[in-house]
MIRO-424522 format. One record per residue: x negated, y, z negated of N, C-alpha, C in turn. Coordinates in nm, 4 decimals. Layout:
# residues N
- X; Y; Z; X; Y; Z; X; Y; Z
...
# end
This chain:
# residues 118
- 0.1952; 0.4431; -1.3683; 0.1363; 0.4634; -1.2743; 0.1067; 0.3209; -1.1217
- 0.1905; 0.3607; -1.0394; 0.2328; 0.2503; -0.9684; 0.1252; 0.1973; -0.8883
- 0.0079; 0.2482; -0.8527; -0.0874; 0.2472; -0.7804; -0.2326; 0.2700; -0.8478
- -0.3104; 0.1860; -0.8423; -0.4421; 0.1922; -1.0113; -0.5284; 0.2195; -0.8917
- -0.6501; 0.2409; -0.8937; -0.7800; 0.2964; -0.8074; -0.9056; 0.2277; -0.9153
- -0.9986; 0.1202; -0.9079; -1.1242; 0.1009; -1.0053; -1.2058; 0.0410; -0.8995
- -1.3658; 0.0967; -0.9971; -1.4828; 0.0354; -0.8946; -1.5097; -0.0230; -1.0159
- -1.5763; -0.1740; -0.9602; -1.6516; -0.2381; -0.9929; -1.7829; -0.2611; -0.8850
- -1.8624; -0.2203; -0.9522; -1.9631; -0.2118; -0.8482; -1.9645; -0.1801; -0.6978
- -1.9903; -0.2839; -0.6251; -1.9802; -0.2408; -0.4236; -1.7935; -0.2123; -0.4387
- -1.7181; -0.3081; -0.5499; -1.5985; -0.3681; -0.4730; -1.5474; -0.2166; -0.5843
- -1.3945; -0.2466; -0.4593; -1.3335; -0.1159; -0.5408; -1.1732; -0.1384; -0.4689
- -1.1194; -0.1595; -0.5853; -0.9869; -0.2341; -0.6308; -0.8826; -0.1126; -0.6502
- -0.7988; -0.1122; -0.6090; -0.6638; -0.0385; -0.5115; -0.5406; -0.1587; -0.5486
- -0.5086; -0.1286; -0.6194; -0.3653; -0.2128; -0.7373; -0.2465; -0.1806; -0.7113
- -0.1028; -0.1841; -0.6713; -0.0071; -0.2191; -0.6645; -0.0060; -0.2414; -0.8602
- 0.0505; -0.1152; -0.9075; 0.0675; -0.1989; -1.0124; 0.2527; -0.1617; -1.0976
- 0.3165; -0.1894; -1.0358; 0.4227; -0.2019; -1.0944; 0.5510; -0.2422; -1.0811
- 0.4925; -0.4050; -1.1585; 0.5492; -0.5687; -1.1255; 0.7113; -0.5628; -1.1877
- 0.7165; -0.4143; -1.2732; 0.8680; -0.4851; -1.3226; 0.9751; -0.4699; -1.1761
- 0.9374; -0.3760; -1.0766; 0.9810; -0.3342; -0.9321; 0.9138; -0.4509; -0.8473
- 0.8523; -0.5329; -0.8512; 0.7740; -0.6306; -0.8021; 0.7193; -0.5714; -0.6702
- 0.6399; -0.4482; -0.7149; 0.5263; -0.3714; -0.6785; 0.6063; -0.3076; -0.5438
- 0.7294; -0.2673; -0.5377; 0.8136; -0.2721; -0.4681; 0.7603; -0.1499; -0.4056
- 0.7407; -0.0867; -0.2804; 0.6736; 0.0394; -0.2845; 0.7686; 0.1718; -0.1872
- 0.8196; 0.3112; -0.2220; 0.8508; 0.3730; -0.1465; 0.7984; 0.4865; -0.1226
- 0.8117; 0.6065; -0.0548; 0.7313; 0.7144; -0.0246; 0.5888; 0.7523; -0.1252
- 0.6190; 0.7494; -0.2185; 0.5509; 0.8384; -0.3133; 0.4058; 0.7377; -0.3144
- 0.5216; 0.5843; -0.3286; 0.4119; 0.4599; -0.3052; 0.2902; 0.4996; -0.2131
- 0.3936; 0.5168; -0.0663; 0.2504; 0.5612; 0.0743; 0.1717; 0.5950; 0.0275
- 0.2175; 0.7453; 0.0245; 0.0847; 0.8384; -0.0480; -0.0644; 0.7953; -0.0913
- 0.0652; 0.7835; -0.2496; -0.0909; 0.7260; -0.3221; -0.1694; 0.6421; -0.2538
- -0.1275; 0.5298; -0.1697; -0.1863; 0.4189; -0.1001; -0.3011; 0.5266; 0.0163
- -0.2284; 0.6227; 0.0530; -0.2688; 0.6406; 0.2071; -0.3978; 0.6865; 0.1169
- -0.3587; 0.8103; 0.0222; -0.4775; 0.8837; -0.0551; -0.6013; 0.7687; -0.1369
- -0.5685; 0.6898; -0.1739; -0.6849; 0.5580; -0.2437; -0.7329; 0.4861; -0.1262
- -0.6786; 0.5014; -0.0363; -0.7865; 0.4227; 0.0450; -0.8511; 0.5482; 0.2469
- -0.8319; 0.6405; 0.2048; -0.9454; 0.7246; 0.2550; -0.9787; 0.7450; 0.1782
- -0.9770; 0.7759; 0.0380; -1.0794; 0.7425; -0.0538; -1.2338; 0.6874; -0.0695
- -1.1529; 0.5708; -0.1216; -1.2385; 0.4376; -0.1249; -1.3284; 0.3994; -0.0025
- -1.2116; 0.4466; 0.1509; -1.3093; 0.4624; 0.2530; -1.4429; 0.5166; 0.2874
- -1.4570; 0.6513; 0.2184; -1.5420; 0.7391; 0.2577; -1.6344; 0.7391; 0.1289
- -1.6177; 0.6104; 0.0134; -1.6915; 0.6153; -0.0830; -1.8052; 0.5607; -0.0697
- -1.9464; 0.4817; -0.0863; -2.0887; 0.4405; -0.0901; -2.0113; 0.3142; -0.1280
- -1.9234; 0.3040; -0.1594; -1.8705; 0.1628; -0.2105; -1.9031; -0.0251; -0.0522
- -1.8903; -0.1041; -0.0880; -1.8799; -0.1911; 0.0417; -1.7655; -0.2465; 0.0483
- -1.6420; -0.2740; 0.0409; -1.5388; -0.3734; 0.0708; -1.4658; -0.2945; -0.0862
- -1.3380; -0.3151; 0.0315; -1.2257; -0.2768; -0.0017; -1.1325; -0.4350; -0.0639
- -1.0925; -0.4545; -0.2307; -0.9635; -0.5252; -0.2159; -0.8998; -0.5033; -0.3000
- -0.7586; -0.5063; -0.2188; -0.6050; -0.4549; -0.2407; -0.5067; -0.5734; -0.3212
- -0.5084; -0.5651; -0.4226; -0.4450; -0.6554; -0.5127; -0.3082; -0.6276; -0.5612
- -0.2468; -0.6424; -0.6864; -0.1275; -0.6551; -0.6954; -0.1200; -0.7225; -0.8502
- -0.0325; -0.6450; -1.0215; -0.0364; -0.6535; -1.1037; 0.0812; -0.7313; -1.1134
- 0.1395; -0.8698; -1.1679; 0.1886; -0.9047; -1.1783; 0.2245; -1.0539; -1.1403
- 0.3650; -1.0640; -1.1104; 0.3780; -1.2740; -1.0437; 0.3674; -1.2882; -0.9078
- 0.4134; -1.1310; -0.8822; 0.4253; -1.0787; -0.6720; 0.3629; -1.0041; -0.5966
- 0.3030; -0.9878; -0.5702; 0.2166; -0.9075; -0.4395; 0.2900; -0.7744; -0.4148
- 0.4189; -0.8212; -0.3845; 0.4895; -0.6910; -0.3050; 0.6407; -0.7647; -0.2939
- 0.7309; -0.7338; -0.2492; 0.8726; -0.7969; -0.2036; 0.9116; -0.6311; -0.1260
- 0.7925; -0.5679; -0.0368; 0.8240; -0.4370; 0.0107; 0.8781; -0.3650; 0.0051
- 1.0026; -0.3026; 0.1243; 0.9837; -0.1606; 0.0298; 1.1188; -0.1755; -0.0739
- 1.1295; -0.0114; -0.1461; 1.2049; -0.0218; -0.2583; 1.3298; -0.0216; -0.2187
- 1.4712; -0.0864; -0.2146; 1.5582; -0.1263; -0.2670; 1.6105; 0.0761; -0.2477
- 1.6311; 0.0918; -0.3547; 1.6780; 0.2953; -0.3977; 1.5802; 0.3349; -0.2433
- 1.5411; 0.3375; -0.2520; 1.4600; 0.4237; -0.1243; 1.5535; 0.3553; -0.0310
- 1.5361; 0.2866; 0.0386; 1.5690; 0.2322; 0.1224; 1.7173; 0.2809; 0.1487
- 1.7933; 0.2834; 0.0907; 1.9234; 0.3335; 0.0695; 1.9816; 0.5309; 0.1123
- 1.8096; 0.5501; 0.0652; 1.8397; 0.6841; 0.0356; 1.7783; 0.6895; 0.1823
- 1.7039; 0.6203; 0.3281; 1.6990; 0.6728; 0.3957; 1.8277; 0.6711; 0.4696
- 1.8647; 0.6021; 0.4340; 1.9878; 0.6544; 0.5176; 2.1071; 0.7796; 0.5188
- 2.0290; 0.8160; 0.4382; 2.1385; 0.9479; 0.4058; 2.0487; 1.0651; 0.5528
- 1.9356; 1.0021; 0.5862; 1.8194; 1.1209; 0.6176; 1.9143; 1.1367; 0.7901
- 1.8345; 1.2512; 0.7930; 1.8586; 1.2022; 0.9670; 1.7942; 1.1724; 1.0224
- 1.7719; 1.1729; 1.1505; 1.6476; 1.1384; 1.2669; 1.5170; 1.2140; 1.2673
- 1.5283; 1.3645; 1.2393; 1.3461; 1.3712; 1.2137; 1.2960; 1.3693; 1.0753
- 1.4275; 1.3452; 1.0042; 1.3540; 1.3169; 0.8501; 1.3462; 1.0860; 0.8407
- 1.3506; 1.1128; 0.9306; 1.3257; 0.8886; 0.9229; 1.2482; 0.8970; 0.9999
- 1.1958; 0.9995; 1.1057; 1.0720; 0.9454; 1.2373; 0.9790; 1.0060; 1.1195
- 0.9597; 1.1198; 1.0754; 0.8412; 1.1769; 0.9670; 0.8195; 1.0479; 0.8681
- 0.9027; 1.0104; 0.8594; 0.8907; 0.8555; 0.7012; 0.8384; 0.6983; 0.7881
- 0.8881; 0.6973; 0.9241; 0.8469; 0.6252; 0.9532; 0.6971; 0.6169; 0.9798
- 0.6869; 0.7334; 1.0524; 0.5373; 0.7545; 1.0470; 0.4281; 0.8198; 0.9119
- 0.4892; 0.7836; 0.8185; 0.3780; 0.7683; 0.7060; 0.3787; 0.6666; 0.6923
- 0.4805; 0.5620; 0.6715; 0.4596; 0.4137; 0.6542; 0.3038; 0.3865; 0.8349
- 0.3272; 0.4252; 0.8927; 0.2441; 0.4423; 1.0686; 0.1009; 0.4828; 1.0256
- 0.0837; 0.5684; 0.8663; -0.0087; 0.6728; 0.9406; -0.1173; 0.5714; 0.8068
- -0.0776; 0.5014; 0.7244; -0.0564; 0.4421; 0.5824; -0.1300; 0.3191; 0.5905
- -0.0519; 0.2500; 0.7355; -0.0770; 0.0918; 0.8179; -0.2195; 0.0904; 0.8619
- -0.2426; 0.2421; 0.9707; -0.3568; 0.2712; 1.0110; -0.4766; 0.3320; 0.8854
- -0.4548; 0.3707; 0.7833; -0.5254; 0.3661; 0.7130; -0.6299; 0.2810; 0.7003
- -0.5318; 0.2157; 0.6539; -0.5737; 0.0956; 0.6152; -0.7105; 0.0389; 0.7237
- -0.6475; 0.0180; 0.8773; -0.6862; -0.0607; 0.9394; -0.8727; 0.0013; 0.9864
- -0.8774; 0.1644; 0.9422; -0.9484; 0.2041; 0.9521; -1.0612; 0.2164; 0.8472
- -1.0494; 0.1991; 0.7581; -1.0275; 0.2038; 0.6184; -1.1910; 0.1983; 0.6656
- -1.3225; 0.2151; 0.7313; -1.4362; 0.1528; 0.7477; -1.5440; 0.0838; 0.7163
- -1.4451; 0.0139; 0.5911; -1.5334; -0.1286; 0.5379; -1.3512; -0.2426; 0.5268
- -1.4447; -0.3839; 0.5024; -1.3733; -0.4865; 0.4520; -1.2847; -0.4108; 0.3770
- -1.1257; -0.4505; 0.4039; -1.0570; -0.4606; 0.3741; -1.0007; -0.5945; 0.2909
- -0.9691; -0.6164; 0.1600; -0.9247; -0.7748; 0.1269; -0.8249; -0.7610; 0.0482
- -0.7211; -0.8020; 0.0918; -0.5582; -0.8687; 0.0436; -0.5885; -0.9904; -0.0179
- -0.5615; -0.9676; -0.2071; -0.4864; -1.0504; -0.3192; -0.3907; -1.0448; -0.2524
- -0.3209; -1.1663; -0.2431; -0.1774; -1.2193; -0.2411; -0.1786; -1.3339; -0.3506
- -0.0532; -1.2967; -0.3728; -0.0230; -1.3776; -0.5452; 0.1386; -1.3544; -0.5246
- 0.2098; -1.5288; -0.5410; 0.3729; -1.4887; -0.5036; 0.3922; -1.4837; -0.3786
- 0.5257; -1.3481; -0.4165; 0.5988; -1.3438; -0.2802; 0.5410; -1.1767; -0.2081
- 0.5212; -1.2159; -0.0955; 0.4884; -1.0852; -0.0282; 0.6042; -1.1262; 0.1228
- 0.6781; -0.9804; 0.0983; 0.8044; -0.9810; 0.1836; 0.8553; -0.8241; 0.2470
- 0.8736; -0.7804; 0.3770; 0.9134; -0.7263; 0.4363; 0.7497; -0.6025; 0.5326
- 0.7501; -0.4985; 0.3851; 0.6345; -0.3955; 0.4668; 0.5101; -0.4363; 0.3792
- 0.5507; -0.5828; 0.2861; 0.4211; -0.6194; 0.2079; 0.3452; -0.6834; 0.3503
- 0.4206; -0.7574; 0.4253; 0.3407; -0.8126; 0.5591; 0.2929; -0.6982; 0.6123
- 0.3196; -0.5992; 0.6358; 0.1807; -0.4838; 0.6736; 0.0497; -0.4623; 0.6668
- 0.0864; -0.4099; 0.5066; -0.0728; -0.4323; 0.4526; -0.1580; -0.4781; 0.4775
- -0.0647; -0.6768; 0.4482; -0.1661; -0.7694; 0.4723; -0.2461; -0.8170; 0.6129
- -0.1020; -0.7360; 0.6687; -0.1807; -0.7470; 0.7862; -0.2822; -0.6771; 0.8826
- -0.2732; -0.5050; 0.8385; -0.3683; -0.3970; 0.8359; -0.5177; -0.4637; 0.7998
- -0.4762; -0.5378; 0.6871; -0.6449; -0.5404; 0.6997; -0.7190; -0.6882; 0.7663
- -0.8685; -0.6584; 0.7301; -0.9267; -0.7735; 0.7719; -0.9141; -0.9252; 0.7010
# end
C-alpha cells in the first residue's frame, strides 16, 4: 500500500509508503491522499501529520505517470490537474493543523504537499 493511515492518540499519521520509488506519486496515490485527508479531517483527532517512509520524503510525480500524461487529451489533462488541485485544497481545508515531517529530498509536487500544510 502506498498510503497508510494510523492513529496514535489525538494524532492521525498519513504516510507515503513507497520508498522504492522515493514516494513519488501518481493518480492512485493522489486519490488515496484525498481520501485519507478527508477522513482525518472529519475524525475526532486533533492534528494530522503527513510523513513518508524511507530515506526521502517524496520525489514528486512518478515519471512514468508523467510520461503517460503526455498521451492524454486536453480534457483528460485538465481533469488530472484538477484532482491534484483538489488534493492541495483538501490538505489546506482539513479543519485541523496539518504538519509535514520531511526527511531527505522533496521535489516537484512534494513541495505542493508541504506548502498546503500548516
